[in-house]
C-alpha positions in Angstrom: 0.0 0.0 -0.1 1.5 3.5 -0.8 1.5 5.8 1.8 1.0 9.6 0.9 4.2 11.4 1.0 6.3 8.4 1.4 8.3 6.8 -1.6 6.8 3.6 -2.5 10.1 1.5 -3.5 10.4 -1.6 -1.9 13.2 -4.2 -2.7 12.7 -7.8 -3.2 15.0 -8.9 -0.7 17.8 -10.5 -3.0 19.4 -12.9 -0.9 23.0 -14.3 -1.0 23.1 -15.7 2.8 20.9 -18.7 4.0 19.4 -18.6 7.3 22.0 -21.3 8.4 24.7 -19.0 7.5 23.1 -15.8 9.0 22.6 -17.8 12.0 26.7 -18.6 12.0 27.5 -15.2 11.3 25.5 -14.1 14.5 26.9 -16.6 16.9 30.6 -16.0 15.5 29.9 -12.1 16.0 28.9 -12.9 20.0 32.2 -15.2 20.4 34.2 -11.9 19.0 32.2 -9.7 21.6 32.5 -11.9 24.4 36.2 -13.3 23.8 38.1 -10.9 21.7 35.9 -7.6 23.1 36.2 -4.3 21.5 38.4 -1.0 22.3 36.5 1.7 24.1 38.4 5.1 24.3 35.3 7.1 25.6 34.9 7.4 28.8 31.2 7.7 29.4 30.8 4.6 27.0 33.5 2.8 29.0 31.5 3.2 32.5 28.2 2.5 31.2 29.1 -1.0 29.5 31.1 -1.7 32.9 28.1 -0.8 34.6 25.8 -3.2 32.4 27.9 -6.4 33.5 30.7 -6.3 30.9 34.4 -7.1 31.8 37.4 -5.1 30.9 41.2 -5.4 30.4 42.6 -1.9 30.0 40.5 -0.4 27.2 39.6 -3.7 25.7 35.7 -4.5 27.0 34.2 -8.1 26.5 30.4 -7.9 26.1 28.1 -10.5 26.9 25.5 -12.0 24.7 22.5 -10.9 26.9 23.5 -7.2 26.4 23.2 -7.8 22.4 19.7 -9.3 23.0 18.3 -6.3 24.9 19.8 -3.7 22.8 18.2 -5.4 19.8 14.7 -5.5 21.6 15.0 -1.9 22.4 16.0 -0.4 19.4 13.0 0.5 17.3 12.3 -1.6 14.2 11.2 1.6 12.2 12.9 4.8 12.0 11.5 8.3 10.4 13.7 10.8 8.8 12.0 14.1 8.1 12.9 16.8 6.1 11.9 20.4 6.7 9.7 20.6 3.8 6.2 19.2 3.8 6.1 15.7 2.2 9.7 15.0 2.8 9.3 12.1 5.1 11.2 8.7 4.7 10.2 5.9 6.6 12.9 3.2 7.5 11.6 -0.4 7.8 11.4 -3.5 6.0 13.1 -3.5 2.4 11.5 0.0 1.7 14.3 1.9 -0.3 15.9 5.4 -0.4 18.7 7.1 -2.4 21.1 9.7 -1.2 24.3 11.5 -1.5 27.6 10.6 0.1 29.7 12.9 2.2 33.1 14.7 2.8 35.1 14.1 -0.2 38.3 16.2 -0.1 38.0 17.0 -3.9 35.6 18.0 -6.4 35.2 18.0 -10.1 34.5 21.7 -11.2 31.6 21.8 -13.3 32.8 24.9 -15.3 36.3 23.6 -15.9 36.2 19.8 -15.7 39.1 20.3 -13.2 39.6 18.3 -10.1 40.1 20.8 -7.4 39.8 20.9 -3.4 36.3 21.3 -2.1 34.6 24.1 -0.7 31.5 25.2 1.5 29.9 26.3 -1.7 30.5 23.1 -3.2 28.5 21.4 -0.4 25.6 24.0 -0.9 25.8 23.4 -4.7 25.7 19.5 -4.4 22.7 19.6 -1.7 20.7 22.0 -3.8 21.3 20.0 -6.9 20.0 16.8 -5.0 17.2 18.9 -3.5 15.6 19.4 -7.3 16.4 15.6 -8.5 13.0 13.3 -8.0 14.8 10.3 -7.2 17.4 11.7 -4.5 15.5 11.2 -1.1 18.0 12.2 1.3 21.1 14.5 1.1 24.5 14.3 2.8 27.6 16.9 2.0 29.1 15.2 -0.9 32.0 17.6 -0.3 33.8 19.3 2.4 33.9 23.0 3.5 38.0 23.1 3.3 38.0 26.8 2.8 36.7 27.2 6.5 38.4 26.7 9.8 39.1 23.1 9.8 38.0 22.1 13.4 34.4 23.7 12.8 34.0 23.2 9.1 31.1 20.5 10.2 29.2 23.4 11.3 29.6 25.2 8.2 28.5 22.1 6.3 25.3 21.5 8.3 24.5 25.1 7.7 24.9 24.8 3.7 23.0 21.6 3.9 20.1 23.3 6.0 19.7 26.2 3.9 20.0 24.3 0.4 17.5 21.5 1.0 14.2 20.4 2.4 14.9 16.9 2.5 16.2 14.9 5.2 19.8 15.4 6.1 22.4 13.1 7.2 25.5 14.7 8.5 29.0 14.2 10.2 30.1 16.2 13.0 33.5 16.8 14.9 33.3 15.6 18.5 30.8 16.3 21.2 31.0 20.1 20.4 30.1 19.7 16.8 27.3 17.4 17.6 25.6 19.6 20.0 26.0 22.8 17.6 24.3 20.6 14.9 21.4 19.8 17.3 21.3 23.4 18.2 20.8 24.6 14.7 18.3 21.9 13.8 16.1 22.9 16.8 16.0 26.3 15.7 14.7 25.1 12.5 12.1 22.8 14.1 11.4 24.5 17.2 11.6 21.1 19.2 12.3 20.6 22.9 15.1 18.3 23.9 14.0 14.8 23.7 11.3 15.8 21.2 13.4 16.8 18.4 11.9 16.2 15.0 14.3 14.0 12.9 15.7 16.5 10.3 19.1 15.5 10.8 20.7 11.9 11.2 24.2 11.7 12.5 26.7 9.4 10.6 29.2 8.0 12.6 31.7 5.3 12.4 33.6 2.8 14.8 37.3 2.4 13.8 38.4 -0.9 12.3 39.4 -3.0 13.6 36.9 -3.1 16.6 37.6 0.3 18.3 35.0 3.1 19.4 37.0 6.3 19.5 36.4 9.2 21.7 35.1 11.6 19.0 32.7 9.4 17.1 31.3 7.5 19.9 30.7 10.7 21.8 28.8 12.0 18.9 26.7 8.9 19.0 26.3 9.7 22.8 25.1 13.3 22.2 22.5 12.4 19.2 21.0 9.4 21.4 20.7 11.7 24.4 18.8 14.1 21.7 16.6 11.2 20.6 17.8 11.8 17.0 18.3 9.1 14.6 22.0 7.7 14.6 23.8 5.6 11.5 26.6 3.7 12.9 28.8 1.9 10.2 32.2 0.6 9.8 34.6 0.9 6.8 36.3 -2.4 7.0 38.8 -3.1 4.4 39.1 -7.0 3.8 42.6 -7.9 4.0 43.8 -4.9 5.7 41.4 -3.7 8.5 39.4 -6.7 8.4 39.8 -10.5 7.4 40.5 -11.0 3.9 37.3 -13.2 3.9 33.8 -11.7 3.1 32.5 -13.6 5.7 34.9 -12.9 8.3 34.7 -9.3 7.4 31.0 -9.6 8.1 31.4 -10.9 11.5 34.0 -8.1 12.3 31.6 -5.3 11.2 28.6 -6.9 12.8 30.6 -6.8 16.3 31.4 -3.2 15.7 27.9 -1.9 14.7 26.4 -4.3 17.8 28.8 -3.0 20.5 27.9 0.7 19.1 24.3 -0.4 19.5 24.7 -1.5 23.0 26.6 1.9 23.8 23.8 3.7 22.1 20.8 1.7 23.9 22.3 2.3 27.2 22.4 5.9 26.9 19.0 6.3 25.2 16.8 3.2 25.4 14.5 3.3 22.3 16.6 5.7 20.4 16.5 5.6 16.9 19.4 3.6 15.5 20.4 2.8 11.9 22.7 -0.2 11.2 25.4 0.5 8.7 28.2 -1.3 6.9 30.3 0.6 4.7 32.6 -2.2 3.9 34.9 -3.4 0.9 38.3 -5.0 0.1 41.5 -3.3 0.1 43.0 -3.8 -3.7 46.4 -5.6 -3.3 47.9 -3.9 -6.1 47.0 -0.5 -5.4 46.1 -0.6 -1.6 43.2 1.6 -2.3 39.5 0.7 -0.7 37.7 -0.5 -3.8 34.5 1.1 -4.4 34.0 -0.6 -7.6 34.8 -3.9 -6.5 32.0 -6.6 -6.9 32.8 -7.5 -3.0 31.5 -4.2 -1.9 28.3 -5.0 -3.8 28.2 -8.5 -1.8 29.2 -7.2 1.4 26.4 -4.7 1.3 24.2 -7.7 0.2 25.0 -9.7 3.2 24.8 -6.9 5.7 21.6 -6.0 4.5 20.5 -9.6 5.4 21.9 -9.2 8.6 20.3 -6.1 9.5 17.0 -7.4 8.3 17.6 -10.3 10.5 17.7 -8.1 13.6 14.9 -6.0 12.3 16.9 -2.7 12.2 17.1 -0.2 9.2 20.1 -0.6 7.2 22.1 2.1 5.8 24.5 0.8 2.7 26.1 1.9 -0.2 25.5 2.2 -4.1 26.0 4.3 -7.1 29.7 4.2 -6.6 32.9 4.0 -8.9 36.6 3.9 -8.7 36.9 6.0 -11.6 38.3 9.3 -11.7 35.7 10.7 -13.8 32.2 10.4 -15.1 33.0 7.9 -17.8 31.8 4.6 -18.9 33.6 2.9 -16.0 31.9 4.8 -13.6 28.3 4.3 -15.1 29.0 0.7 -15.2 30.2 0.4 -11.4 27.6 2.9 -10.1 24.9 0.8 -12.0 25.7 -2.6 -10.5 26.0 -1.5 -7.2 23.0 0.8 -7.0 20.9 -1.7 -8.6 22.1 -4.6 -6.3 21.7 -2.4 -3.2 18.2 -1.6 -4.0 17.1 -5.4 -4.9 18.4 -6.3 -1.5 16.4 -3.9 0.2 18.7 -1.4 1.5 16.9 1.1 3.3 19.5 4.1 2.7 21.8 3.7 -0.3 24.1 6.4 0.3 27.3 7.7 -1.7 25.9 9.0 -4.9 28.0 11.4 -6.4 31.2 9.7 -5.4 34.2 9.0 -8.0 37.7 8.2 -7.3 37.1 5.4 -4.7 35.4 8.3 -2.5 37.9 10.9 -2.8 36.1 13.3 -5.3 32.5 14.6 -5.4 31.2 14.5 -9.2 28.0 16.6 -10.0 27.6 14.7 -13.1 27.3 11.5 -11.3 24.6 12.9 -8.8 22.5 13.5 -12.2 23.4 10.2 -13.9 22.7 8.2 -10.6 19.3 10.0 -10.3 18.3 8.5 -13.5 19.7 4.9 -12.5 17.9 5.1 -9.4 14.7 5.8 -11.3 15.5 3.0 -13.5 16.2 0.5 -10.3 13.1 1.6 -8.6 11.2 0.8 -11.7 12.7 -2.8 -11.7 12.0 -3.5 -8.0 8.3 -2.5 -8.5 8.3 -5.9 -10.3 5.4 -7.2 -12.5 1.8 -6.8 -11.4 0.0 -9.8 -12.3 -4.3 -9.6 -12.3 -7.1 -9.7 -14.7 -6.3 -6.3 -16.1 -2.5 -6.7 -16.7 -2.9 -10.3 -18.2 -4.9 -8.3 -20.8 -6.7 -11.6 -22.3 -9.7 -9.4 -23.4 -7.6 -6.7 -25.4 -5.2 -9.5 -27.1 -8.5 -11.2 -28.3 -9.9 -7.9 -29.5 -6.8 -6.9 -31.4 -6.1 -10.3 -32.7 -3.4 -11.8 -35.1 -1.9 -8.8 -37.1 -3.5 -6.2 -35.2 -2.0 -3.1 -33.4 -2.3 -2.1 -29.7 -1.4 1.4 -30.0 -5.0 2.8 -30.2 -6.2 0.8 -27.3 -7.7 2.5 -24.1 -5.8 -0.3 -22.4 -2.6 0.8 -23.8 -3.0 4.6 -22.9 -3.9 3.3 -19.4 -1.0 1.1 -18.6 1.6 2.8 -20.6 1.3 5.8 -18.1 1.0 3.2 -15.1 4.0 0.4 -16.2 6.3 2.0 -18.5 9.2 4.2 -17.1 9.9 7.3 -19.0 13.8 8.7 -18.8 14.7 11.9 -18.4 18.4 11.7 -19.3 18.9 8.3 -21.3 18.5 8.8 -24.8 16.1 6.4 -27.0 15.8 8.3 -30.0 17.3 6.8 -33.4 20.8 8.3 -34.8 19.3 10.9 -37.1 17.1 12.8 -34.5 19.8 12.2 -32.0 22.2 13.9 -34.5 20.0 16.8 -35.5 19.1 17.5 -31.8 22.9 18.0 -31.1 24.3 14.4 -30.8 24.8 14.9 -26.9 26.3 12.1 -25.2 25.2 11.0 -21.4 28.3 13.0 -19.8 27.5 16.1 -21.9 23.7 15.7 -20.9 24.4 15.6 -17.2 26.9 18.3 -16.8 24.2 20.7 -18.9 21.2 19.3 -16.4 23.6 19.9 -13.5 24.1 23.5 -14.3 20.8 24.3 -15.6 19.4 22.9 -12.1 22.0 25.1 -10.1 21.3 28.4 -12.1 17.5 27.8 -11.8 16.5 25.8 -8.7 16.1 27.3 -5.2 14.3 25.3 -2.2 12.0 27.3 -0.1 14.4 29.9 2.0 14.3 29.4 5.8 13.0 32.3 7.6 15.8 35.5 8.1 15.5 34.9 11.7 16.3 31.0 11.5 19.3 31.9 8.9 20.9 34.3 11.6 20.2 31.7 14.3 22.1 29.1 12.4 25.0 31.6 11.4 25.3 32.8 15.4 25.8 29.2 16.0 28.5 28.7 13.5 30.0 32.2 14.3 30.1 31.1 18.1 31.9 27.7 17.2 34.4 30.1 15.2 34.9 32.1 18.2 35.3 29.1 20.5 38.2 27.9 17.9 40.0 31.2 18.2 40.1 31.1 22.1 41.5 27.8 22.2 
């Protein structure tokens, strides 16, 4: 059933792991948590775990199985993300699929020159504004980093750029507890919420450090968002063969241990606070030492992690639309299409990193536009084939008969509009009309589309007093930095 205001895309739950294999991964994870343990370097998290019955040797904490069960019991099975605009709500549950940007690349491919350069706050705003206009991008991340701002408070600048350039839900990275507090403060200015009742206009993206470590910065962020009752994505970026076992099953076990131990900390802080299971893990290419984004193993790990999250009933944050290519070329589209389509088929609730090239080092506006189109195609595929008396079309086949045509039938008019996906970017013309209309290839059209949208599109602006309030939070963070 379609719910008003919510995307109706639901993956088919394509499975690579059997129930027995999933159970083995779970049992191996419990073994790691109870015997190997995890490094916990954040004081409040460390104390909470010990008070809850964990044992410790120095900074290594060993976690009993019952704490895993308790955390999985209290974590909500449905998480809602809400944009500041009307109708910009996402409900994360089951295998419902949504698409969004990646975050924090240090480089960007300049739309005007085509050259790779360091990214800026303006690039963050432009990426988010472009995504705000595209129909298949459901949530935003910063794509780029605000490297032209003060290093330690760049996260506040990025949140400001996102809040002012989109009405869609935001997933943000913050630097330490103070960064998290400032992000929450800015969102509450927009939503007018009291503590513990904050609308989920912003979601935190945070990471454990592989292998098996919860550091002070990102665990502190997780704690602050749990206290505020705002959603948290917690996802490791393990590299099979380097920071996790070379085997995909072993990497899934380690990543699962990292996520579940983070979930336990999160639920000890805020019982019932919204938590999103994340895994952003791939292989380390042994020839280049690069964490490969275009590797088929990345897609397989994503698929396996999606099944683990579904086993636990938790929303899943995974990856798609990614590439190791340096620019928006044939390699980029091939790798992006495969990863995006597979993530949708497996029912990944939040498919992020659209706009990434160069193994996540560079943001590319053309790839945002292309992946929006690919997401539309993937959405059509996972809708599947409707089979009923109307769609079987026996009566219309009988009416048209051998040698006839279906073009003039009312049935064709009705179901062409209901069942046929219509491209916005991909070209289906024959060569003659295509040549006469300029002979533009996909990359040219993507660049042209991105430039047109950035010239024409503006989201509903925030009221002036809210913009000033957000700017004040950023300026105060700048002032504190200068005092240090």
